[in-house]
Structure formats: structure tokens, C-alpha cells
C-alpha positions in Angstrom: -2.7 -5.6 -26.4 0.7 -3.7 -26.3 3.4 -4.8 -24.0 3.1 -1.8 -21.6 -0.6 -2.5 -21.2 -0.2 -6.0 -20.8 2.5 -5.5 -18.0 0.0 -3.1 -16.3 -2.7 -5.5 -16.7 -0.6 -8.2 -15.1 0.5 -5.9 -12.2 -3.2 -5.3 -11.7 -4.0 -8.9 -11.5 -1.4 -9.3 -8.8 -3.5 -7.2 -6.6 -6.8 -8.8 -7.7 -5.3 -12.1 -6.7 -4.9 -10.8 -3.3 -8.5 -9.3 -3.0 -10.7 -9.1 -6.0 -12.7 -6.3 -4.5 -9.5 -4.3 -3.5 -10.1 -0.6 -4.3 -8.0 1.6 -6.7 -7.2 4.1 -4.0 -5.9 1.2 -1.8 -3.6 0.1 -4.6 -2.4 3.6 -5.1 -1.8 3.8 -1.4 0.4 0.6 -1.5 2.3 1.9 -4.6 3.2 5.2 -2.9 4.3 3.3 0.3 6.4 0.9 -1.9 8.1 3.7 -3.8 9.2 5.5 -0.7 12.9 5.3 0.2 12.3 5.3 3.9 9.4 4.7 6.1 6.7 7.1 4.9 5.1 9.5 7.4 1.2 9.0 7.1 0.8 12.8 6.8 2.9 12.6 3.6 0.9 9.8 2.4 -2.3 11.7 3.0 -1.0 14.7 1.1 0.1 12.4 -1.8 -3.3 10.6 -1.8 -5.1 14.0 -1.5 -7.5 12.2 1.0 -8.7 13.1 4.5 -6.7 11.4 7.2 -9.7 9.0 8.1 -9.6 7.7 4.4 -5.8 7.3 4.5 -5.9 5.4 7.7 -8.7 3.1 6.3 -6.6 2.2 3.1 -3.5 1.6 5.2 -5.6 -0.6 7.6 -6.8 -2.5 4.6 -3.1 -3.2 3.4 -2.0 -4.0 7.2 -2.3 -7.3 9.1 -5.5 -6.5 10.8 -8.2 -4.7 9.0 -9.7 -1.8 10.8 -13.0 -3.9 11.2 -11.0 -6.8 12.8 -10.7 -9.1 9.8 -7.5 -10.3 8.6 -5.9 -7.7 6.4 -3.4 -8.2 3.4 -0.3 -7.9 5.7 1.5 -5.9 3.1 2.4 -2.8 5.3 2.7 -1.9 8.9 1.8 1.5 10.5 3.6 2.4 13.7 4.0 5.4 16.0 6.6 7.9 15.0 9.4 7.4 17.7 10.4 11.1 17.3 6.9 12.3 17.8 4.4 9.8 19.0 1.5 11.9 17.9 2.3 10.8 14.2 2.5 7.6 12.4 4.8 6.1 9.8 4.2 3.3 7.5 6.6 0.8 5.9 6.3 -2.5 3.7 6.3 -5.8 5.5 8.1 -8.8 3.7 4.9 -9.8 1.9 4.8 -6.1 0.7 8.4 -6.1 -0.3 7.9 -9.3 -2.3 4.9 -7.7 -4.2 6.9 -4.7 -4.8 9.8 -6.8 -6.5 6.9 -8.7 -8.6 5.5 -5.5 -9.9 9.0 -4.0 -10.6 9.8 -7.1 -12.5 6.7 -6.7 -14.8 7.2 -3.1 -15.4 10.7 -3.4 -16.4 
């Protein structure tokens, strides 16, 4: 296996270690949040994912402390009301999510 593909495989394994059934769209959601310079507005995340708001919320919930079904989530991100406009939400990495971002970045060079 080439070095690039091996690095990608190892990064995917990091997510599988967290949840072997984690969906690809949830991984992409995490990567977009992890790559944002600042807290990311949910509507920008929705646009980047090209998904309805319900799907975006469901993916963010899976990455959050509490899954939408009341189960424990992965505690990688946190969504909160935008203080400038409480009708909207923003999302950012939690410490566990920041640590995962560092591990992925180290694999990818």
C-alpha cells in the first residue's frame, strides 16, 4: 500500500476505533468542523455538506456529548446558540475533538 493510502487508512481507523459504525458523512462533518479556523455556523456546515438541516443536525449530534437519541455521543464537538443571533447555532471542537484533529494531521503530514 502506498504511503498516502496507508496514512488515509490509519486516519479512517481512528474513527473506527471511536465507533465502528460511524457513517462517512459524519466523518466528513467532523473534518469540516476540524478544518474551520473559528467556530463554524451550522448553516455554513450544512452548505458545505450539501445536506438538509436535519441531516446536518443529526451528524453534529452524533459527534457531540449527547447523541440525539439520548445515548452517549462521541464528545468531539459542541453546538451552541450563536450569541449574535440566537436563531442560529455554531459548532466547535471539544478537547477530545482537538486531540483527534492533531492525530489526523500528524498522520497526513
